[in-house]
C-alpha positions in Angstrom: -86.1 12.3 25.9 -83.4 15.0 25.5 -81.7 13.8 28.6 -81.5 10.3 27.4 -80.0 11.4 24.1 -77.4 13.3 25.9 -76.4 10.4 28.2 -76.1 8.2 25.0 -73.9 10.7 23.2 -71.7 10.8 26.4 -71.3 7.1 26.6 -70.5 7.0 22.7 -67.6 9.5 23.1 -66.3 7.7 26.1 -66.4 4.4 24.2 -64.5 5.8 21.2 -61.8 7.3 23.5 -61.2 3.9 25.2 -61.1 2.0 21.9 -58.5 4.4 20.6 -56.2 3.8 23.4 -56.7 0.0 23.2 -53.7 -2.1 22.3 -53.5 -5.2 20.0 -53.9 -8.4 21.8 -50.5 -9.9 22.9 -48.4 -7.0 21.2 -48.0 -4.6 24.1 -47.8 -1.7 21.6 -50.0 0.8 19.9 -51.3 -0.1 16.5 -49.5 2.9 15.2 -46.1 2.2 16.6 -43.2 1.5 14.3 -39.6 0.2 14.8 -36.7 2.4 14.1 -33.7 0.7 12.7 -31.0 2.0 10.5 -30.2 -1.6 9.0 -33.8 -2.9 8.6 -33.3 -5.4 11.4 -34.8 -5.5 15.0 -33.5 -3.7 17.9 -35.5 -0.3 17.6 -32.2 1.7 17.4 -30.4 3.0 14.3 -27.1 1.6 13.5 -24.0 3.8 12.4 -20.6 3.0 10.9 -18.1 2.4 13.7 -15.0 2.5 11.7 -13.3 5.6 10.0 -13.1 5.7 6.2 -9.9 4.8 4.7 -7.8 7.8 3.4 -5.8 7.4 0.2 -3.2 9.7 -1.4 -4.5 10.1 -5.0 -1.9 10.5 -7.9 -2.1 13.9 -9.7 -0.4 14.9 -12.8 2.9 13.6 -14.2 6.2 13.9 -12.4 8.2 17.1 -13.2 5.1 18.6 -14.9 3.3 19.8 -11.9 4.5 23.0 -9.8 6.4 22.0 -6.5 4.0 24.2 -4.6 1.1 22.1 -5.3 -0.1 19.6 -2.5 -2.4 16.5 -2.9 -4.3 16.1 0.2 -5.2 12.6 1.5 -9.0 11.9 1.0 -11.6 9.3 0.7 -11.8 7.9 -2.8 -12.9 8.9 -5.5 -12.3 12.4 -4.1 -9.4 14.4 -5.2 -8.2 17.5 -3.1 -5.4 19.8 -4.3 -4.1 22.7 -2.6 -1.7 25.5 -3.6 -0.7 28.8 -2.3 -1.1 32.2 -3.8 1.3 35.2 -3.2 1.2 39.0 -3.7 2.1 40.4 -7.1 0.8 43.9 -7.7 0.3 44.6 -4.1 3.5 43.2 -2.9 5.3 46.6 -2.2 2.3 47.8 0.1 1.1 44.5 1.3 4.2 42.1 1.5 2.5 39.7 4.0 -0.6 39.2 1.9 -1.1 35.4 1.4 -3.6 32.8 0.4 -4.4 29.2 -0.4 -6.6 27.9 -3.2 -8.3 24.4 -2.5 -9.9 22.5 -5.3 -12.2 19.4 -4.6 -13.1 16.9 -7.3 -15.6 14.0 -6.9 -16.6 12.8 -10.2 -19.4 10.4 -8.8 -21.1 13.3 -7.0 -20.8 16.3 -9.4 -20.0 17.1 -13.0 -18.2 20.3 -11.5 -15.1 21.1 -9.2 -15.4 23.1 -6.1 -12.8 25.9 -6.0 -12.2 27.7 -2.7 -9.9 30.8 -2.4 -9.0 32.0 1.0 -6.9 35.1 1.6 -5.6 37.2 4.3 -3.2 40.2 4.8 -4.9 41.9 1.9 -6.3 45.4 1.3 -9.4 45.7 3.4 -13.0 46.2 2.0 -11.8 45.7 -1.7 -13.5 43.6 -4.4 -11.1 41.4 -6.3 -11.9 39.3 -9.5 -10.6 35.7 -9.9 -9.4 34.3 -13.1 -8.1 30.9 -14.5 -5.2 32.0 -16.8 -2.9 30.4 -19.1 0.2 32.1 -17.7 0.8 33.0 -13.9 2.7 36.1 -15.0 2.4 38.7 -17.7 1.2 38.5 -20.4 -1.2 36.0 -18.7 -2.5 34.6 -22.0 -6.0 33.4 -22.4 -8.2 33.9 -19.2 -11.4 32.8 -17.9 -13.5 34.8 -15.3 -14.5 32.8 -12.2 -16.0 35.2 -9.6 -15.2 37.7 -7.0 -13.4 37.8 -3.6 -14.5 40.8 -1.3 -12.1 41.3 1.5 -13.3 42.2 5.1 -12.1 45.0 7.3 -9.4 42.8 8.6 -7.9 42.0 5.0 -9.3 38.4 5.2 -11.7 37.0 2.5 -12.9 33.7 1.1 -15.3 32.7 -1.7 -16.3 29.2 -3.0 -17.0 28.7 -6.5 -18.5 25.7 -8.6 -16.9 25.2 -12.0 -14.8 23.1 -14.3 -11.3 23.5 -13.1 -8.9 20.6 -13.7 -9.9 20.6 -17.3 -10.5 24.2 -17.9 -9.2 25.3 -21.4 -9.8 28.2 -24.1 -10.8 27.3 -27.6 -10.9 29.3 -30.9 -13.0 27.3 -33.4 -11.2 29.3 -36.3 -8.2 27.1 -35.4 -10.0 23.8 -34.4 -6.5 21.8 -34.6 -5.2 23.6 -31.5 -4.3 21.3 -28.7 -2.1 21.4 -25.6 -1.3 19.0 -22.7 -3.1 18.8 -19.6 -2.6 16.5 -16.5 -4.0 13.5 -18.5 -2.3 14.0 -22.0 -3.1 16.0 -25.0 -6.3 17.9 -24.9 -8.4 20.4 -27.0 -7.6 24.0 -26.8 -5.4 26.0 -24.7 -5.1 24.7 -21.0 -5.8 27.4 -18.0 -3.7 25.8 -15.5 -3.0 28.8 -13.4 -5.1 31.3 -11.1 -4.7 35.1 -10.5 -6.7 37.9 -8.7 -7.1 41.4 -10.0 -8.5 44.7 -8.6 -12.0 44.9 -9.8 -11.6 48.6 -10.3 -8.9 50.8 -11.4 -9.8 53.6 -9.0 -9.7 51.2 -6.1 -6.1 50.1 -7.2 -5.0 53.7 -7.6 -6.2 54.7 -4.1 -5.0 51.5 -2.3 -1.5 51.4 -4.0 -1.1 55.2 -4.0 -0.3 55.5 -7.7 -2.7 57.5 -9.7 -0.7 56.7 -13.0 -1.8 53.0 -12.8 -3.4 51.9 -16.0 -6.6 49.8 -16.4 -6.8 46.3 -17.6 -9.6 44.0 -18.9 -9.8 41.6 -15.8 -13.4 42.6 -15.0 -16.7 42.8 -17.2 -18.8 45.8 -17.8 -18.1 49.6 -17.1 -15.7 49.9 -20.0 -13.2 47.4 -21.3 -10.2 48.6 -19.3 -11.7 49.7 -15.9 -10.3 46.8 -13.8 -7.0 47.3 -12.0 -3.6 45.3 -11.9 -3.1 41.8 -10.7 -3.0 41.5 -6.9 -2.2 37.8 -6.4 -0.9 35.0 -8.3 0.2 31.3 -7.9 3.4 32.6 -9.4 4.5 29.2 -11.0 5.8 28.3 -14.4 4.5 24.9 -14.2 0.8 24.0 -14.0 -1.0 24.2 -10.4 -3.9 22.2 -11.6 
């Protein structure tokens, strides 16, 4: 009896395996087979675009009201890409070859923020710098907004990418609610922040790198006391707006 039961179980298992491998009549495919198509039509292969997207040259700002160093990069609509160089200011005597480029990306259909990238080279190595959007590129700088940090590598290069509102950044004081100033699209609220600068994040680092122990602290970094940051290191250096 036990032998007959074993034979029956073996027969059942084999039958199940054969049934699982069977194909649907006339289909020639497995019951679980699916077609792959990027367009929803037959063919079994995904489809991809075969033509390059069209690049356009967006307009930016008003003629005579944007710094001549600003470059608008051709892009796919509705993306706007703006670039401008930054040059040494407080580090110029020691690092005259320092340079950098700032790239700002805006795509209003994809994000509610802009993407700002700061890339530098020829800088003091292994030093942290703070990035600010500022009202004026040079002293007294005016209103300022802290953005983030760039830490240089051992070879003096560095780069950081930030997500924030850039093209319409402004400072506001509700004690004077009627304050307005022109931005790239016309009059707007507050005081526009249309320049960018970089500062040493610590006065001690600045004194050591620049070899000047008499340097005074500045407020361009948070914490550790109100005047613990160093002098401005890089700037766009323009009188007209760069963004």
